[in-house]
One Martini backbone bead per residue (centre of mass of N, CA, C, O) as a GRO file, in nm:
protein
   89
    1MET     BB    1   9.309  11.262  12.669
    2PRO     BB    2   9.107  11.523  12.679
    3TYR     BB    3   8.780  11.602  12.569
    4ALA     BB    4   8.528  11.832  12.536
    5ASN     BB    5   8.305  11.647  12.346
    6HIS     BB    6   8.430  11.373  12.502
    7SER     BB    7   8.402  11.086  12.650
    8PRO     BB    8   8.593  10.806  12.698
    9GLU     BB    9   8.347  10.622  12.641
   10GLU     BB   10   8.275  10.750  12.361
   11VAL     BB   11   8.547  10.696  12.222
   12GLU     BB   12   8.552  10.390  12.242
   13SER     BB   13   8.286  10.327  12.120
   14ARG     BB   14   8.336  10.466  11.842
   15GLY     BB   15   8.586  10.320  11.774
   16GLU     BB   16   8.486  10.039  11.765
   17GLU     BB   17   8.264  10.077  11.560
   18ILE     BB   18   8.453  10.158  11.332
   19TYR     BB   19   8.637   9.926  11.320
   20GLU     BB   20   8.421   9.693  11.282
   21GLN     BB   21   8.262   9.832  11.032
   22GLN     BB   22   8.520   9.974  10.842
   23ILE     BB   23   8.836   9.847  10.902
   24ARG     BB   24   8.914   9.561  10.970
   25GLN     BB   25   8.877   9.425  10.674
   26ASN     BB   26   9.126   9.609  10.563
   27VAL     BB   27   9.379   9.533  10.799
   28GLU     BB   28   9.426   9.245  10.914
   29ALA     BB   29   9.570   9.153  10.689
   30GLY     BB   30   9.916   9.159  10.751
   31ASN     BB   31   9.881   9.346  11.056
   32LYS     BB   32   9.952   9.204  11.294
   33GLY     BB   33  10.040   9.423  11.571
   34LYS     BB   34   9.950   9.666  11.477
   35PHE     BB   35   9.839  10.006  11.450
   36VAL     BB   36   9.527  10.182  11.498
   37VAL     BB   37   9.440  10.514  11.413
   38ILE     BB   38   9.125  10.686  11.502
   39ASP     BB   39   8.903  10.912  11.376
   40ILE     BB   40   8.587  10.955  11.524
   41GLU     BB   41   8.473  11.194  11.322
   42THR     BB   42   8.575  11.063  11.012
   43GLY     BB   43   8.727  10.759  10.996
   44GLU     BB   44   9.011  10.798  10.980
   45TYR     BB   45   9.337  10.625  10.925
   46GLU     BB   46   9.624  10.462  11.080
   47VAL     BB   47   9.908  10.260  11.006
   48ASP     BB   48  10.137  10.105  11.247
   49GLU     BB   49  10.394   9.983  11.446
   50ASP     BB   50  10.377  10.287  11.557
   51ASP     BB   51  10.158  10.462  11.738
   52LEU     BB   52  10.292  10.747  11.722
   53GLN     BB   53  10.306  10.768  11.415
   54ALA     BB   54  10.012  10.747  11.359
   55THR     BB   55   9.932  10.985  11.521
   56LYS     BB   56  10.088  11.201  11.390
   57ARG     BB   57   9.951  11.168  11.104
   58ALA     BB   58   9.657  11.221  11.211
   59LEU     BB   59   9.723  11.511  11.313
   60ALA     BB   60   9.828  11.631  11.048
   61LYS     BB   61   9.553  11.623  10.916
   62ARG     BB   62   9.403  11.665  11.222
   63SER     BB   63   9.464  11.840  11.500
   64GLU     BB   64   9.148  11.793  11.632
   65ALA     BB   65   9.151  11.509  11.676
   66VAL     BB   66   8.972  11.204  11.780
   67LEU     BB   67   9.153  10.935  11.928
   68TYR     BB   68   9.166  10.582  11.846
   69GLY     BB   69   9.323  10.276  11.959
   70VAL     BB   70   9.451   9.970  11.789
   71ARG     BB   71   9.535   9.632  11.798
   72ILE     BB   72   9.595   9.410  11.558
   73GLY     BB   73   9.466   9.101  11.691
   74TYR     BB   74   9.396   9.227  11.978
   75PRO     BB   75   9.237   9.296  12.288
   76THR     BB   76   9.503   9.473  12.342
   77ALA     BB   77   9.770   9.706  12.329
   78TYR     BB   78   9.858   9.645  12.625
   79THR     BB   79  10.103   9.542  12.890
   80LEU     BB   80  10.148   9.455  13.227
   81GLY     BB   81  10.304   9.231  13.217
   82GLY     BB   82  10.340   8.958  13.071
   83HIS     BB   83  10.105   8.882  12.798
   84ILE     BB   84   9.999   8.879  12.470
   85THR     BB   85   9.722   8.758  12.296
   86MET     BB   86   9.569   8.638  12.042
   87GLU     BB   87   9.311   8.630  11.858
   88GLN     BB   88   9.054   8.414  11.781
   89GLY     BB   89   8.941   8.372  11.423
   0.00000   0.00000   0.00000
């Protein structure tokens, strides 16, 4: 989904920064495999097993939100073929 004021690289960079600095320590325990959807402009986020449900809740809060998604405990959210392995650490 394109955003008028943010490049895809900017959304990714800001989303990763917010996740690492503000959110990760609050959600990682007990939520591995779930999704975090982050509003990169406010820092608010939603956690759910279903990324679409988390996205809907984030957009219900702020319909113009610029969102970035992360799968907790994994290096990527999705894979095509093969399998996803959990991060070590």
